[in-house]
NUTORKOL-863235 format. One record per residue (C-alpha): x, y, z. Coordinates in steps of 0.001 Angstrom, whole numbers, plus 500000, padded with zeros to 6 digits. Layout:
BEGIN
u:X&v:Y&w:Z
...
//
This chain:
BEGIN
u:350137&v:105957&w:812354
u:348977&v:104254&w:815534
u:347574&v:100740&w:815462
u:344094&v:102217&w:815954
u:344196&v:104378&w:812838
u:341643&v:103776&w:810068
u:341566&v:104637&w:806405
u:338815&v:107136&w:805579
u:337003&v:107866&w:802320
u:335406&v:111324&w:802092
u:332815&v:111895&w:799373
u:332339&v:115311&w:797788
u:334147&v:118202&w:796170
u:333122&v:121466&w:797839
u:334100&v:123775&w:800658
u:332265&v:121629&w:803192
u:334343&v:118623&w:802185
u:337587&v:120627&w:802286
u:336779&v:121607&w:805876
u:335974&v:117996&w:806771
u:339174&v:116789&w:805096
u:341176&v:119374&w:807039
u:339616&v:118213&w:810296
u:339960&v:114506&w:809534
u:343612&v:114898&w:808506
u:344358&v:116289&w:811964
u:342618&v:113389&w:813707
u:344974&v:110971&w:815497
u:342834&v:108021&w:814376
u:342969&v:108945&w:810668
u:345212&v:106712&w:808579
u:345067&v:107134&w:804804
u:342611&v:109857&w:803791
u:340964&v:109468&w:800382
u:338537&v:111842&w:798674
u:336217&v:111292&w:795739
u:336381&v:113343&w:793671
u:337906&v:116071&w:795862
u:339240&v:119427&w:794689
u:342592&v:121268&w:794732
u:342074&v:122289&w:798342
u:341139&v:118809&w:799491
u:344234&v:117512&w:797666
u:346308&v:119222&w:800377
u:344989&v:116711&w:802904
u:343823&v:113692&w:800919
u:344497&v:111458&w:797933
u:341851&v:112571&w:795419
u:340299&v:109929&w:793163
u:338070&v:110594&w:790160
u:334993&v:108492&w:790876
u:331346&v:109508&w:791033
u:330489&v:109922&w:794742
u:326813&v:109216&w:794004
u:327527&v:105776&w:792458
u:327007&v:103254&w:795283
u:328796&v:100380&w:793526
u:331901&v:102443&w:792750
u:332076&v:103829&w:796270
u:331860&v:100363&w:797815
u:334430&v:098964&w:795394
u:336897&v:101760&w:796178
u:336331&v:101392&w:799913
u:337045&v:097659&w:799736
u:340080&v:098123&w:797497
u:341657&v:100663&w:799865
u:340669&v:098957&w:803127
u:338499&v:101878&w:804217
u:337205&v:101749&w:807779
u:334926&v:104809&w:807534
u:333107&v:106508&w:804663
u:332118&v:110129&w:805334
u:329438&v:111466&w:802980
u:329642&v:115235&w:802499
u:326843&v:116306&w:800094
u:323203&v:115281&w:799986
u:323011&v:113726&w:796499
u:324989&v:110541&w:797359
u:322802&v:110066&w:800447
u:319563&v:110291&w:798481
u:321144&v:107945&w:795897
u:321625&v:105278&w:798589
u:325407&v:105334&w:798955
u:325172&v:104969&w:802738
u:322823&v:101976&w:802326
u:325305&v:100258&w:799996
u:328170&v:100830&w:802428
u:326190&v:099411&w:805352
u:325152&v:096379&w:803316
u:328846&v:095811&w:802554
u:329742&v:096062&w:806253
u:331602&v:099387&w:805826
u:330951&v:101975&w:808571
u:329498&v:105138&w:807051
u:328705&v:108566&w:808463
u:325466&v:109577&w:806782
u:321843&v:108445&w:806732
u:320110&v:105879&w:804561
u:318238&v:106975&w:801467
u:314963&v:106540&w:803354
u:316150&v:108729&w:806239
u:317637&v:111248&w:803799
u:314072&v:111994&w:802695
u:314113&v:114535&w:805534
u:316042&v:116657&w:803059
u:315125&v:114939&w:799797
u:311458&v:115888&w:800137
u:310283&v:119000&w:801942
u:306768&v:117604&w:801774
u:307874&v:114443&w:803584
u:309313&v:116525&w:806407
u:306271&v:118785&w:806631
u:303995&v:115734&w:806882
u:306212&v:114321&w:809641
u:305997&v:117622&w:811516
u:302210&v:117604&w:811236
u:301973&v:114023&w:812480
u:304347&v:114556&w:815414
u:303234&v:118022&w:816466
u:306631&v:119521&w:815635
u:306426&v:123331&w:815402
u:306731&v:124543&w:811810
u:305013&v:126906&w:809405
u:301464&v:126217&w:808207
u:301698&v:124618&w:804751
u:300085&v:122831&w:801832
u:301659&v:120285&w:799462
u:300719&v:120441&w:795778
u:301819&v:119068&w:792410
u:299603&v:121021&w:790031
u:300241&v:124572&w:788901
u:296604&v:125720&w:788905
u:295915&v:124139&w:792296
u:298999&v:125856&w:793686
u:297907&v:129218&w:792265
u:294476&v:128756&w:793827
u:296052&v:127766&w:797167
u:297876&v:131083&w:797371
u:294549&v:132584&w:798455
u:294904&v:130729&w:801763
u:298127&v:132566&w:802618
u:298957&v:136190&w:803201
u:302057&v:138015&w:802014
u:304937&v:137433&w:802163
u:304513&v:133761&w:801269
u:307123&v:131033&w:800836
u:307254&v:128755&w:797758
u:309544&v:125715&w:797936
u:310442&v:123057&w:795400
u:309708&v:119715&w:797046
u:312933&v:117941&w:796026
u:316651&v:118586&w:796341
u:317618&v:122087&w:795304
u:321233&v:122393&w:796524
u:320383&v:125120&w:798988
u:318205&v:126950&w:796464
u:314684&v:126312&w:795154
u:313067&v:128597&w:797758
u:311262&v:131862&w:796966
u:310074&v:134301&w:799610
u:307483&v:136177&w:797557
u:306674&v:139700&w:798705
u:303917&v:140253&w:796140
u:301194&v:138126&w:794595
u:302871&v:138448&w:791193
u:306159&v:137100&w:792613
u:304334&v:134202&w:794241
u:302518&v:133266&w:791050
u:305741&v:133469&w:789038
u:307547&v:131209&w:791548
u:304766&v:128636&w:791218
u:304831&v:128770&w:787419
u:308641&v:128504&w:787363
u:308331&v:125071&w:788964
u:306326&v:123855&w:785985
u:303860&v:121674&w:787847
u:306551&v:119871&w:789838
u:305713&v:118996&w:793460
u:305970&v:122024&w:795724
u:305197&v:123267&w:799205
u:303546&v:126594&w:799976
u:304200&v:127881&w:803479
u:303200&v:130811&w:805622
u:306002&v:133313&w:806143
u:307510&v:133055&w:809613
u:308633&v:136266&w:811269
u:311819&v:136083&w:813307
u:315529&v:135448&w:813002
u:317033&v:132333&w:811471
u:319607&v:130126&w:813156
u:321052&v:126708&w:812368
u:321302&v:123845&w:814841
u:323548&v:120848&w:814186
u:322998&v:117560&w:816000
u:324603&v:114146&w:815840
u:321854&v:111546&w:815591
u:322039&v:107778&w:816091
u:318595&v:106178&w:815936
u:316441&v:107720&w:818692
u:319400&v:109457&w:820322
u:320289&v:113039&w:819386
u:323189&v:115089&w:820707
u:323641&v:118823&w:820125
u:326903&v:119610&w:818332
u:326981&v:123281&w:817322
u:325013&v:126310&w:816200
u:325652&v:128746&w:813384
u:324047&v:131563&w:811456
u:324537&v:131871&w:807723
u:323810&v:134619&w:805204
u:321773&v:133411&w:802234
u:321192&v:136643&w:800331
u:323796&v:137651&w:797793
u:323885&v:141332&w:798736
u:324941&v:143481&w:801665
u:322339&v:143805&w:804384
u:320785&v:140494&w:803319
u:319381&v:141801&w:800042
u:319061&v:140268&w:796582
u:318425&v:136658&w:795546
u:319048&v:133637&w:797735
u:322326&v:131753&w:797316
u:323839&v:128611&w:798767
u:325381&v:130844&w:801436
u:327641&v:133903&w:801390
u:329163&v:133384&w:804822
u:328525&v:132053&w:808308
u:329668&v:132277&w:811880
u:329581&v:129899&w:814835
u:328287&v:129781&w:817487
u:325080&v:131782&w:817006
u:324381&v:133568&w:820323
u:320807&v:134268&w:819190
u:320198&v:130538&w:819713
u:320507&v:130762&w:823491
u:320995&v:127686&w:825659
u:317290&v:127783&w:826536
u:316210&v:128011&w:822890
u:318713&v:125309&w:821924
u:317334&v:122943&w:824557
u:313784&v:123700&w:823473
u:314631&v:123083&w:819796
u:316280&v:119786&w:820655
u:313326&v:118675&w:822808
u:310506&v:119885&w:820548
u:312008&v:119409&w:817076
u:315135&v:117245&w:816753
u:314463&v:114506&w:819338
u:310840&v:113917&w:818194
u:312075&v:113703&w:814603
u:314711&v:111113&w:815520
u:312112&v:109119&w:817477
u:309623&v:109235&w:814609
u:312200&v:108038&w:812086
u:313167&v:105176&w:814423
u:309529&v:104128&w:814871
u:309009&v:104199&w:811107
u:311831&v:101683&w:810636
u:314038&v:104263&w:808926
u:316359&v:105314&w:811772
u:318538&v:108341&w:811134
u:322300&v:108047&w:811526
u:324626&v:110962&w:810912
u:324398&v:114752&w:811094
u:320986&v:116403&w:811191
u:320965&v:120123&w:810465
u:317832&v:121937&w:811570
u:317219&v:125318&w:809969
u:315210&v:127197&w:812590
u:313157&v:130361&w:812721
u:313215&v:131886&w:816184
u:309678&v:133255&w:816424
u:307804&v:134945&w:819254
u:306225&v:131536&w:820001
u:309586&v:129796&w:820109
u:311790&v:127933&w:817598
u:310059&v:126526&w:814528
u:311539&v:124225&w:811899
u:312104&v:125759&w:808469
u:313691&v:122667&w:806946
u:316191&v:119879&w:807550
u:319450&v:119095&w:805848
u:320818&v:115601&w:806394
u:324496&v:116605&w:806308
u:326727&v:119464&w:807359
u:325685&v:122771&w:805829
u:327888&v:124757&w:803512
u:329340&v:127264&w:804477
u:328381&v:126470&w:808090
u:330629&v:123405&w:808070
u:333647&v:125581&w:807281
u:332849&v:127644&w:810382
u:332066&v:124721&w:812700
u:334863&v:122226&w:811988
u:337699&v:124559&w:813134
u:335947&v:124832&w:816514
u:335738&v:121068&w:817082
u:338349&v:119770&w:819504
u:339569&v:116215&w:819859
u:339483&v:113472&w:817253
u:336925&v:114256&w:814529
u:337412&v:110885&w:812825
u:336736&v:109035&w:816080
u:333623&v:111148&w:816697
u:332160&v:110409&w:813254
u:333071&v:106719&w:813565
u:331226&v:106512&w:816900
u:328033&v:107610&w:815128
u:328654&v:105251&w:812198
u:329111&v:102302&w:814572
u:326115&v:103109&w:816775
u:328186&v:104283&w:819749
u:327014&v:107892&w:819999
u:326003&v:107400&w:823628
u:329631&v:106708&w:824558
u:331090&v:110007&w:823347
u:330682&v:113716&w:823926
u:331948&v:116179&w:821332
u:334298&v:118881&w:822526
u:333828&v:122356&w:821076
u:336134&v:125332&w:821556
u:334756&v:128395&w:823330
u:336218&v:130558&w:820546
u:334195&v:132023&w:817674
u:334694&v:131425&w:813972
u:333631&v:133278&w:810845
u:333611&v:132173&w:807222
u:333451&v:134642&w:804336
u:332617&v:133147&w:800943
u:334348&v:134525&w:797855
u:332218&v:134026&w:794746
u:332687&v:134314&w:791003
u:331096&v:137305&w:789279
u:327624&v:136405&w:788053
u:326757&v:134152&w:790993
u:324078&v:133015&w:791794
u:323085&v:133262&w:788132
u:325750&v:132358&w:785574
u:329105&v:132569&w:787387
u:332169&v:133478&w:785369
u:334595&v:130540&w:785503
u:338337&v:130455&w:784888
u:339304&v:133487&w:786975
u:342881&v:133437&w:788271
u:343293&v:133122&w:792044
u:346454&v:133992&w:793967
u:347404&v:134860&w:797529
u:345964&v:131926&w:799461
u:349294&v:131297&w:801202
u:349407&v:134964&w:802201
u:345879&v:134734&w:803552
u:346761&v:131716&w:805652
u:349646&v:133609&w:807230
u:347012&v:135699&w:809005
u:346671&v:134199&w:812507
u:343761&v:131788&w:812798
u:342888&v:131835&w:809079
u:342317&v:128775&w:806894
u:341135&v:129019&w:803285
u:338857&v:126207&w:802162
u:338340&v:125555&w:798450
u:334705&v:125452&w:797351
u:334917&v:125750&w:793555
u:338481&v:125743&w:792238
u:340482&v:123867&w:789608
u:344123&v:123585&w:788621
u:345171&v:124710&w:785154
u:347758&v:122597&w:783372
u:350322&v:125227&w:784295
u:349522&v:124752&w:787966
u:347628&v:128029&w:788252
u:344563&v:128012&w:790501
u:341332&v:129017&w:788732
u:337729&v:129501&w:789723
u:335475&v:126623&w:788697
u:332132&v:127332&w:790347
u:329859&v:129949&w:791815
u:331146&v:129830&w:795375
u:334906&v:129602&w:795013
u:336655&v:130039&w:798377
u:335562&v:129983&w:802022
u:337933&v:132094&w:804104
u:337588&v:131054&w:807744
u:339071&v:132650&w:810842
u:338929&v:131671&w:814517
u:339191&v:134304&w:817216
u:338257&v:134941&w:820856
u:335199&v:137001&w:819862
u:333060&v:137428&w:816769
u:334482&v:140902&w:816137
u:338036&v:139556&w:816280
u:337213&v:136539&w:814106
u:335584&v:138859&w:811587
u:338593&v:141185&w:811468
u:340922&v:138229&w:810867
u:338643&v:136709&w:808216
u:338571&v:139933&w:806211
u:342344&v:140278&w:806556
u:342521&v:136873&w:804908
u:340047&v:137854&w:802213
u:341977&v:141030&w:801438
u:345212&v:139056&w:800972
u:343656&v:137031&w:798138
u:343881&v:138235&w:794541
u:340754&v:137202&w:792635
u:339846&v:139822&w:790051
u:336745&v:137949&w:788882
u:335455&v:137502&w:792410
u:333233&v:139299&w:794893
u:332132&v:138849&w:798498
u:330011&v:140462&w:801160
u:331706&v:142737&w:803704
u:329012&v:142466&w:806380
u:329001&v:138821&w:807485
u:327861&v:138681&w:811099
u:326281&v:142132&w:810984
u:323187&v:141292&w:813009
u:325086&v:139870&w:815941
u:327700&v:142623&w:815868
u:324937&v:145248&w:815965
u:323683&v:143614&w:819146
u:327186&v:143897&w:820639
u:328564&v:147376&w:819985
//
């Protein structure tokens, strides 16, 4: 390693973290790469250690013990638990926001109130924490209507109710917990990813994911069945407008409040006839969008994340390939309900012999015999990079078809909207 290399600790155990580990391992400035707790895919790139990534004291102790110069927080739970705060207090650079800034994801109501105060375009809403009051409030909204759990829901916790009965059931299912009721926004969704350092925000990438479990975007919502990047529907003009009207005012408001944001801010957008409107924020890379975005990032990913962690975002500009990527998620039967675990997986090496294909592990485990088994709902994220979306899609499905996973399923139509626009 060069004299400028740093040891990095990556927190998390999913497909997003496998993609980040893959990208960090290729970074010239990356020295030792550690992951907590990691997974069998991440173990290809990093030394995996069995500690709780949401325990601030254990994370700081490990970082000190291994001379870590950058902590990268993958999932949202450690951020809301204050892991980034503990690292900063210990003088350890960390990529990820404070617990106070992570409220942009930790509480949908917090974000909606911020939007109202700052004039940020979003859906009309009410915040409630009483079942009867929420049922009564449904009268203020037409159908469809959106019901959201206020707190962390791991990409779930959102119901788009098409009937009054569905809306009432969604409210009752939350059992009086805080919730947000929103008007339904008509349009197409897109995801915008920005690096944020205090009041400064820099566009990084766009993507479009597929939340519904079934072909043609049907069935219940999931954590994501696939994604592609970039998302042409988010044109340069719409991107600039979203940055100016949504992301930059949010960063400025958080700075003024004394809770500056530092890290990756993911804006889920609805592209309406009036322009982009904020659906919700995530305060970290999305999953599976991360698996699609990281392979397109050029240059030194570790150095880029460190520049944000050290407050030097203004000195760097991310480089992104002009290629297109697609990620297809392979899930265990039963997902998103009760996924069947323990299914045998084979053929990953064959899949990665397809040009441009990398297979990221989202929910896998090693059996004592060394066999690879499914250990979650979303199991693998098969990603391909190609010159066009059609070519990336063809390569991704070649990779998928090389994998033997009898207990698995996947969608065959990832990217269908954009491909229909480009015959």
